[in-house]
N, C-alpha and C positions, 0 to 999 in steps of 0.2 A: 570517761572511758567506757567502751562498749562492753556489754556483758556477754552476749551471744553464746554459742556452744563452745565451751572451753576445750573439748576434745579435739575439735578441728584445728585449734591453734596451739595446743600443747604438743611439744616435741618429745618430752620424756619425763621420767620421774627425776626430780632434782637429787643431786648427791646429798648425802648426809652432811658432809662438810659445808656445802652451800646453805643448807637449811639452818645449821648451827650458827654460821656467820650471820645469816639474816636475823636470827634470834638475838644476837648480841646487838645489832643495830636496832632491833625492835625494843630491846631493853632501854636503850638511850632515848628513843622516841617516847616510850611509856613514861619515863621519868619527866620528860618535858610536858606530857599530857597531864601529869599529876600536879605540876607546879602550882597552877592557879587554884584548883580546888583545895589543895593543902594550904595555900596562903590564906584563903578565906577561912578555912577551918581553924587555923592557928589564931586568927583574929577573934573568931567567935568564942573559942575556949581559952583565950588569954595564954596560949602556949603552955597549958597545963600538961603535966606528965602523970596524972592520976591514971590508975588502971583502966577505968571506964573510958577515959579519953584515948588511951592507947588502943583500946579495942575499936573505938570510933574511927581512928586513923586507918586501922586495918580494914574496917568495913568500907570506908570511903574509897580506899585504893581498890578494893575488890569490885565495888560498884562502878567506879569511873573507868577502870580498865575493861570491865565487862561490857559497859555501854560502847566503848570505843571499838573493841574487837568484834562484838556481835554486829554492830552497825556496819563496819567495814566489810566483814566477811559476807554478810547477807546483801550488801549493796553492790559491790563490785567483785567480791571474792579476794580482795587484796587490801592490805594495809600499806602505808607508805613504804615501809621496809620491804614488803613483798613486791611492790612495784619496782623498787630499785634493783632487787635481785631477780626480777622476772618470774616470780612465783605466784600461783593462784590456788586458792582452795575451792574445790568443787565437790559435788556429790560424786559417787562412784561412777555414774554414767556420764559425767561431764556437765550436768545441769548446775545452775546457780544454787547456792546454799540458802535455804529459807531461814528466817530468824530463829525458829525453834531448834533447828539442827545446829545453827551457829552457837546458840546458847549452850547446847549439849557439848559441843566441841570445846567451848571456853571452860566449862566446868571440868571436863575430862583433862584438859591441858594443865590443870593445876596439879596433876599427878607427877609432873616434872619435879615439883618442889615439895608437895605436901608430905610424902613419907619422910623426907629429911627434916621437915619442920616438926613433925610429930616425934621423931627420934630425938631431935635436939631438945624438945620440951621434956620428954621422959627422962633423958639422961642429964639434963641441965647444961647442955652444951651452949656456949656463948662465943661471940666474936669469931675468931679464926676457926675454931672447932666447928661451930655451926655452919660457917661458910664452906668448910671442907666437906661436911655432911651434905650440904646442898650440891656442891660440885660432884660428889660421888653419885648422888641421886640423879643429877642431870646426865652424867655419863652412862649410868645404868639404863635410864629411860631411852636414851638415844640408841642403845643397843637393841631395843625392841624392833627397830626397823629391819634388823637382820633375821628376825623371826617371821617376817611377813614376806610372802612371795612377791608382792608389788613394792617392797621396800618402804612401806608407809609406817609411820610411828603408830604405837598402840592406840593412842587417843583418837587418831584419825580412823583407824580400823573400827573401833568401838562406836564412833559417832557416825560411821557410814560416809565419811568424807575422804578426800584424798588431796594431796598437794601435787601440783603439776608444774613443770618447767615450761615457761613460754619461750618461743623462739626470739632470737635477736631481732630488733626492728630493722627493716631494710635501710641501708645506707642512703642518706640524702645525697642526691647528685645536684651539683650546681648547674644552673641553666647557663647556656652559652651567652655571653654578653654581646649585645649588638653594638657596633661601632658608631 
């Protein structure tokens, strides 16, 4: 996929709904990306549930997802889900995202769930209550786009990046068949 100047191909800022739907698809793909590393990890630790092993799982997920997102955002500006929904992350001027900026965006994107995880830990929320707290946190973070004049989420504003909607690809026309 060509990287080029994204502002020349970007048609608009994607809707919040489109970005959230893309995130749901991204979640499914992230689970798939974690499968093999977690399988190897489980063999190594003999599927232990000791506290240190649980922290190891969390660290593994953080690192594997970080490697995936940082690599994709700095390589083409798109993950697989973003390609499907025709979204691209760029710098504010439309330039490609360098790895350091992609890493900053990844860290800041954890603000979608981190406050809810902290609140769940403080108040001992588990299962459905913890999921409810995470859902409320995601809903609250998505509202940050309404505070931005360009309708970018807060983590993009802080990282100096932006999400753009790419145009639909031109329809392929079939060539006339020779008799």
